[in-house]
C-alpha positions as CSV (number, residue, x, y, z in Angstrom):
1,M,106.0,90.6,103.6
2,A,108.8,90.8,106.2
3,M,109.0,92.5,109.5
4,A,111.5,94.3,111.7
5,A,111.0,92.1,114.8
6,S,111.0,88.4,114.2
7,V,108.4,86.3,116.0
8,I,108.4,82.6,115.3
9,S,105.0,80.9,115.1
10,P,104.2,77.2,115.8
11,Y,104.6,76.6,112.1
12,N,108.1,78.1,111.9
13,L,106.9,81.3,110.2
14,N,108.5,84.7,110.9
15,I,105.2,86.5,111.8
16,I,104.8,89.9,110.1
17,D,103.3,91.9,112.9
18,S,103.3,95.3,111.3
19,C,102.2,96.5,107.8
20,L,104.2,99.7,108.4
21,T,107.5,97.9,108.6
22,C,106.7,95.2,106.0
23,K,109.2,95.0,103.1
24,G,106.4,93.9,100.8
25,H,105.4,97.5,100.3
26,D,107.0,97.8,96.9
27,S,105.5,94.7,95.3
28,Y,102.1,93.9,97.0
29,L,99.2,96.0,95.9
30,F,97.6,96.6,99.3
31,C,101.0,97.0,100.9
32,S,102.1,99.9,98.6
33,L,99.7,102.4,100.1
34,S,100.5,105.7,101.6
35,R,101.6,105.7,105.3
36,P,98.2,107.0,106.5
37,A,96.3,104.3,104.6
38,L,98.7,101.6,105.8
39,Q,98.2,102.8,109.4
40,K,94.4,102.5,109.0
41,L,94.9,99.0,107.5
42,E,97.1,98.2,110.4
43,D,94.4,99.3,112.9
44,L,91.7,97.1,111.2
45,K,93.5,93.8,110.7
46,S,93.4,90.6,112.7
47,V,96.6,88.5,112.3
48,A,96.5,84.7,112.2
49,V,98.8,81.8,111.1
50,Y,97.5,78.6,109.5
51,P,98.8,75.1,109.0
52,R,98.6,73.3,105.6
53,G,95.1,72.3,104.9
54,A,93.4,75.1,106.9
55,V,90.4,76.6,105.2
56,L,90.0,80.4,105.1
57,F,86.5,80.3,103.7
58,V,84.1,78.0,101.8
59,E,82.4,78.3,98.5
60,G,78.8,79.5,99.1
61,Q,79.5,80.7,102.6
62,A,78.3,84.2,103.5
63,C,81.2,86.7,103.2
64,R,82.6,87.5,106.6
65,G,85.5,89.5,105.2
66,V,88.7,89.5,103.2
67,F,92.1,88.0,103.7
68,I,95.4,89.5,102.7
69,L,97.9,86.6,102.3
70,C,101.2,87.7,103.8
71,Q,103.2,84.4,103.6
72,G,102.5,81.0,102.1
73,H,100.2,79.9,99.3
74,A,96.5,79.0,99.1
75,K,94.5,77.2,96.5
76,L,91.2,78.6,95.3
77,L,88.9,75.7,94.3
78,T,85.4,74.9,93.3
79,S,83.4,71.7,93.4
80,S,80.7,70.3,91.2
81,R,77.5,68.6,92.5
82,D,79.1,65.2,91.8
83,G,82.0,66.0,94.0
84,K,84.6,66.8,91.3
85,T,87.0,69.4,92.4
86,V,88.9,71.9,90.2
87,I,91.6,74.3,91.5
88,L,91.0,77.6,89.9
89,R,94.4,79.1,90.7
90,I,97.1,79.3,93.4
91,A,97.1,82.5,95.4
92,Q,100.5,84.1,96.0
93,P,101.8,86.1,99.0
94,G,100.4,89.6,98.8
95,E,97.1,88.6,97.2
96,V,93.7,89.7,98.6
97,L,91.2,86.8,98.9
98,G,87.4,87.2,99.0
99,L,87.4,90.7,97.7
100,S,84.8,90.2,95.0
101,A,82.4,88.6,97.5
102,A,82.9,91.6,99.9
103,V,82.4,94.2,97.2
104,A,79.3,92.5,95.7
105,G,77.8,91.6,99.0
106,R,77.5,88.0,97.8
107,P,78.7,84.6,99.2
108,Y,82.3,83.5,98.5
109,L,82.7,82.2,94.9
110,A,85.3,79.6,95.8
111,T,86.9,77.8,98.7
112,A,90.3,79.0,99.9
113,E,92.6,76.4,101.4
114,V,96.1,76.9,102.6
115,I,98.6,74.5,100.9
116,E,101.5,75.2,103.2
117,P,102.0,77.0,106.6
118,A,100.8,80.6,106.0
119,Q,100.0,84.0,107.6
120,A,96.9,85.9,106.5
121,N,95.5,89.2,107.8
122,F,91.7,89.3,108.1
123,F,89.5,92.3,107.7
124,R,85.8,92.4,108.4
125,T,83.7,93.2,105.3
126,E,82.2,96.4,106.6
127,D,85.6,97.7,107.8
128,F,87.3,96.9,104.5
129,L,84.5,98.5,102.5
130,H,84.6,101.7,104.6
131,F,88.4,101.7,104.3
132,M,88.1,101.7,100.5
133,R,85.5,104.5,100.6
134,E,87.9,106.6,102.8
135,Y,91.0,106.1,100.7
136,D,90.8,106.4,96.9
137,E,94.1,104.7,96.5
138,A,92.7,101.6,98.2
139,A,89.7,101.6,95.9
140,Y,92.0,101.8,92.9
141,H,94.1,98.9,94.1
142,A,90.8,96.9,94.7
143,A,90.0,97.5,91.0
144,E,93.4,96.1,90.1
145,V,92.9,93.0,92.3
146,L,89.4,92.3,90.7
147,S,90.9,92.8,87.2
148,Y,93.7,90.3,88.1
149,D,91.1,87.8,89.3
150,Y,89.1,88.2,86.1
151,R,92.1,87.6,84.0
152,S,93.1,84.5,86.1
153,A,89.6,83.1,85.5
154,F,90.1,83.4,81.8
155,D,93.5,81.7,82.1
156,A,91.9,78.8,83.9
157,M,89.2,78.5,81.3
158,R,91.9,78.5,78.6
159,T,93.9,75.8,80.3
160,L,90.9,73.5,80.8
161,G,88.9,74.4,77.7
162,I,91.2,75.1,74.9
163,S,93.9,72.5,75.8
164,H,92.2,69.4,74.3
165,S,94.4,66.7,75.9
166,V,95.6,66.0,79.4
167,P,99.3,65.8,78.3
168,E,98.9,69.3,76.7
169,R,97.3,70.7,79.9
170,L,100.0,69.3,82.1
171,A,102.8,70.5,79.8
172,R,101.2,74.0,79.7
173,L,101.1,74.0,83.5
174,I,104.7,73.0,83.8
175,L,105.8,75.7,81.3
176,E,103.8,78.3,83.2
177,W,105.7,77.3,86.4
178,G,108.9,77.7,84.4
179,A,108.0,81.1,83.1
180,T,107.0,82.2,86.7
181,A,110.4,81.0,87.9
182,G,112.0,83.6,85.5
183,R,112.8,81.7,82.4
184,D,114.1,83.8,79.6
185,A,112.2,82.9,76.4
186,K,115.5,82.7,74.5
187,N,117.1,80.6,77.2
188,Q,116.5,76.9,76.9
189,K,118.7,75.9,79.9
190,P,117.2,73.7,82.7
191,V,115.2,75.6,85.3
192,S,114.3,74.2,88.7
193,I,110.9,74.9,90.4
194,R,109.8,74.0,93.9
195,V,106.4,72.3,93.5
196,P,104.4,72.3,96.8
197,F,101.5,70.3,95.3
198,T,100.6,66.7,95.5
199,H,99.7,64.7,92.4
200,E,96.1,65.0,93.5
201,E,96.3,68.8,93.6
202,I,98.0,69.0,90.2
203,A,95.2,66.8,88.9
204,E,92.7,69.3,90.3
205,L,94.6,72.2,88.6
206,I,94.3,70.6,85.1
207,G,91.0,68.7,85.4
208,A,92.4,65.2,85.4
209,S,92.7,62.2,87.7
210,R,95.6,61.7,90.1
211,E,96.5,58.4,88.4
212,T,96.7,60.1,85.0
213,V,98.9,62.9,86.4
214,T,101.3,60.3,88.0
215,R,101.5,58.3,84.8
216,L,102.2,61.4,82.7
217,L,104.8,62.8,85.0
218,N,106.6,59.5,84.9
219,D,106.3,59.5,81.1
220,F,107.7,63.1,80.9
221,K,110.6,62.0,83.2
222,R,111.3,58.9,81.1
223,K,111.5,61.0,78.0
224,E,113.9,63.4,79.8
225,M,111.6,66.4,79.5
226,I,111.7,66.9,83.3
227,C,113.3,65.3,86.4
228,F,112.5,65.3,90.1
229,N,114.5,65.7,93.3
230,G,112.0,65.6,96.2
231,S,109.6,68.5,95.7
232,T,111.8,70.2,93.1
233,L,110.9,69.7,89.4
234,T,113.5,70.6,86.8
235,I,112.5,71.4,83.2
236,L,115.2,69.7,81.0
237,D,113.6,70.0,77.5
238,W,111.6,73.1,76.9
239,A,111.1,72.3,73.2
240,A,109.6,68.9,73.9
241,L,107.1,70.3,76.3
242,E,106.2,73.1,73.9
243,K,105.8,70.6,71.1
244,L,102.9,69.1,73.1
245,L,101.2,72.5,72.8
246,G,101.7,72.6,69.1
247,C,104.3,75.4,69.4
């Protein structure tokens, strides 16, 4: 989202203070509503900014409401009884977090943690449910969000379950980043991606240890599949990474 008047937060974010003037209307589901619905959404929201590491909600916590992520990214993660953590997916700007818990009247299914300075609008559960009952278009968008979450869960299962080796899972993740960055399937040229994740977080994304991820990234670099420049990763050899998937 973007706004007409710029307000700088303590985390150097340009605060989006109005859903009505937000330029995310065209691409974000709950921002592409009609003007009356947007005005209602505007009246219901509470705006907040968060530093890296801030937790929006915790797995198993009673659902207080939903968050629309305006800026920044958040990781959705789950933990086992033995303390092992797996990142289910990375939420992008425009996503609605906690919707399934609100609709089902159940506790949150995962923990949502901000991985970089972010802005999120909060809506109390009862207010958001009433809003969806009042505006059919909002209920339709909610169904789209839940469908996306369902598909993302299957994608995570595919990455962790079908990919038999850790090198394969890591290669698949890097190729997915490349595809998201706009790689043309017929274009094998290098593509650079900003990676805002630590090695520990990458390990949690693919179900591996931090040490293994560090070793594999260095191995991929040594074989000139990828290279690093600070937090920027560049894919140099698409074919070599795809070969790890058996492509």
